[in-house]
N, C-alpha and C positions, 0 to 999 in steps of 0.2 A: 836654405833650400829655395830654389827658384820655383815659382808656380805660374803656370800659363793657362790662359783661357783660350781655347781653340773653338772657332766658330765657322760654320759653313752655311751660307745663305743660298738656298735654291729657289726654284720658281714659286713654291708655295710655302715650304717649311724652312725653319732654321734649326740646325743641329749644333749642339755644343758639348764640350767635354772639358774637364779640368785635367791638366797634366802637371807633373812635377819632374824635376831632373833626376830623381832617384828611382823612377819607375819607367819601364820600357814599353808600356802598352796603355791603352785606354780602357779602363775597367767599366766605365758607365758613359753612354752617349745619350743625351737628352734631346727631345724633339718638341718644337712648339711652332704654331702657325706664325709666320712672319708678319702677315697683314694685321694681326691683332696687337702688335707690339708698339710701344713707345721705345724704339730700339735703344737709344742712348741711356734712358732711365733704366732699362732692363740690364744693359751692360754695366752700368754703374753699380747696381745692386750685386751682380755677380762678382765684380772686381772687389768690392768692399767685403762681402761675406766670405770670400775665399782667399783673401789676401793675395790678389793677383798682381804681378809686376810686369807680365808680358802678355800681350794680346795679339793673336794672329787670326785674321779673317779672310776666308776665301769666298769669292763672290762671282756670280755669273755676269761677266761683262769685261770689256777691255780696260786694262790699267794704263793710265796716262799719268806720268810722274808718280805721285803717291795717292792717287784718287781713282776710284772706279765708279762709273755711272752704270747702274744695273740695266740690263737689256730688257727685262720684263716688267719694269715699273719705273716711275719717275722718281728715282731716289739715288743719291750719290753718297759714297762713303770715302772720307779722307783720313788717312792714317795720322797725319800730323795734327789735325784738329782733335781727333779722338785721344791721341797720346797726351796732348796738353790738357784737355778737359778732364780726363780720368787720372792724371798725374802718374803715368806709367813710365817704366824704364824703357820699354820698347813696344811699338805697335806696328804691325805689318799687315797690309792688305795685298791680296794677290788674286789673280784670275783662278777660277775653280779648276780649270784644266792644268794650269801651272802647278796647283797643289797636287793634283792626281799624279803628275809626272814625278813630283818629289816623293810620292808615297811608295815608290818601287821597293825599297828595302823592307817595307812592312807587308807588302802584298805578293811578293815574288813566290811564296810557298803555296799560294792559292790561285794557280793559273792553269787553264786548260789550253791545249794546242789545237788550232784549226789547221795549221800548215807548218811543217818542219822547215828549218833553214839552217844556215851556217853563218856564224858571226864574221863580219869583214870590216867593221869599224865600231866605234863606241856610241853610235847614235840610236836612240829609241824614239818611236812615234807612238804617242798616246792619243786615242781618238774614241769618241762615243756618240752615237745617235740617241739623243734624249729629246727634251723640249726643242732644242736646236741641234747643231752638230758642232761639238767642241773638240779641240785638238791642241796638243802641245808637243814640242820636240825637246828631248834632252840629249846633251852631249857630255858624257861624264856627269859631273855634278851641276852643270849649267843647264838651265831650263829656259826655253823660249815659248811663251804662249802665242797662239795664233787666233785669227778671226776667219779661218778658212771656211767655216760654215756660211759666212755672209759674202763669199766671193761669187761672182758671176761664173757660169759654167755652161758647157754644151748641153743645155737642158733638153733640147729636142731629142738628143740621143738617149738620155736617161728616161725621158717620158715614154719612149717606145717600150721600155721594159714593163710599163704599167698599162700599155695600150691606151694612152691618152694624149691629148695635145691641148695645152691650156697656157695662154699668154701670161697668166698671173703667177706662174711658178718660175721665178726668175733667178733666185740664188740657190746655192747648193743644198742648204738645209731644207728648202721647200720640197726636195725630192729624196733626201737621205736624212731622215730623223723620225722620231716618234710622232711628232706633229705632222710630218709628211704622210705617214701611214693613215692617220685620221683624216687629213685633208683630202687625200686621193680617194679614200673609200667614200667620202661624202660626195666628191665629184661624180663617182660612178653610180651612187645609189640615192643621192639626195637625203641620206641619213647621216647625222652627225654622231659618231661614236669615238670614244677614246682609242688610242692605239692598243691598250690592254684588251678592250672589248673586240677590236678587229682581230687581234691575235687569238682570242678565245674562239671566235667564229672560224678562224683558220684551223684551229685544232678540231673543230666540229665538221671540217671539210666543206664549209661554205664556199661556193664557187668564186664569188667576187673577192672575199677575204683572202682566199688562196692566191688569186691573181695579184692582189696588192702585196701580200707578204713575200711571194716569190719575186715580184718585181723589185721590192725593197732589197732583198738579199742580193740579187744580181747587180743592182745599182750600187750597193755597198762595196761589192767586190771590184767593180769597175772604178769606183771612186778611189778606193784604197790603192789600186794599181797606179793611177795618175799621181796620187799624193806620195806614194813610195818612190816614184821616179823623181819627184820634186825634192824630197829630203834624204833619200838613200839611207833608210834606217837599218844599218848593218847589224844592230842588236835586236831588231824585230819590231813588229807592230803589236801594240797592246790595246785591245778594245775593252771599254769599261761601260758600266751603267746597267740598270735593271733590264732594259729592253734586250740588249745583246746577251745578257746572262740567260734570259728566258728563251731566246731564239737559238742559242748555241746548239742545243741538242737536236734541233730541227733542220740544221744546215747540212746539206749534202757536201761533204768536204771535197770530193773529187770535182763536182761541178763548180764549187766556189773557187777552188784553187786554179782550175782551168780558165775560169773567167778572169781571175786576178792576173794570171800570166798573159792571157790574151794572144792576139796575133801581132806580136811585136817583132822587131828585128832581133836577130840572134843575140847580139850584145845585150840588149835590154831584157830579153827573155832570161838570159843567164843571171842577170842581176836580180830580177824578180824571183827566180827559182831559189836564190840564196836567202831571201827575206822571209823570216818566220812570221806567222800571224797567231796571236794568242788572245785568250779571253780572260780577263781578270774576274774571278768569282767572288772576291771579297767585297763587301758592301761598305759604303760610307768612306770611300777612298780619299776624298779631299781632306777629311779630318786627320787621316794618317799622314798625308803630306804636310799638313800644318804641324803635326807632332814632330816630323823630321826637322822642320825649320826651327821649332822650339828647342829641340835637342842641340842643334848647331849653335843657336844663340847661347844656350846654357854652357856649352863647352867654351865658347869665346869669353864668357864672363868669369870662368874659373881662374 
């Protein structure tokens, strides 16, 4: 029996679970603060105690060759080095949104629809506004991670949605992410609140929080429209993360979909009309993507 250690490292916490090739789900997911860890010592103990032969780690950061440098701290993870030091059969590191794209088989039954569409190719776009703005594209079983959240964008246009103008908001995730919600609220009030607290104030009908959240929703729709025309996801757009799960029930679908289609030429309007937009309601999706890769590896070893 093959046993795998599945790890997902986020901005604050690390989540992990043990998988085996004779079970199709994760029965227990553990969480621990990443900052408090001697990471490799902790991994070694888990590998030895659980007789692990395969390790799969999803990390927030771009993957170059077999290494990921984390975007939120000065730390790098190299799969070749870990494989050698822990004497593993296999070790894979992948971008967290690459993992989310791989999770589709396990999350497809827990999806809500923002906009209906019709399939016209085998491409899916996975995207989520969290600490940053993560995205990946899948074509069948092939997944391409992106760094689209760090691209330059027509920020002045999006800033109008929040009724602000600030030269420090340069990249896309400065205006479309959970961090953006917090940052823009602070620009308007000189008060620093988390995106969760801004959302709470929005639910309490706070005027500025309402402006910020509505500006975010409109900016998300406009951004999705541009990205959709970049990748043409004929199997749909899939939004993930805690922020979008919370906001989903507060989004006016008609307004959102009209903004998504926008004032385009008829050809492009027709394309956007065909693209569905969906919200993944399942939590901890990167670990399920890691599980999918572990299952693939286990099949190849049989």
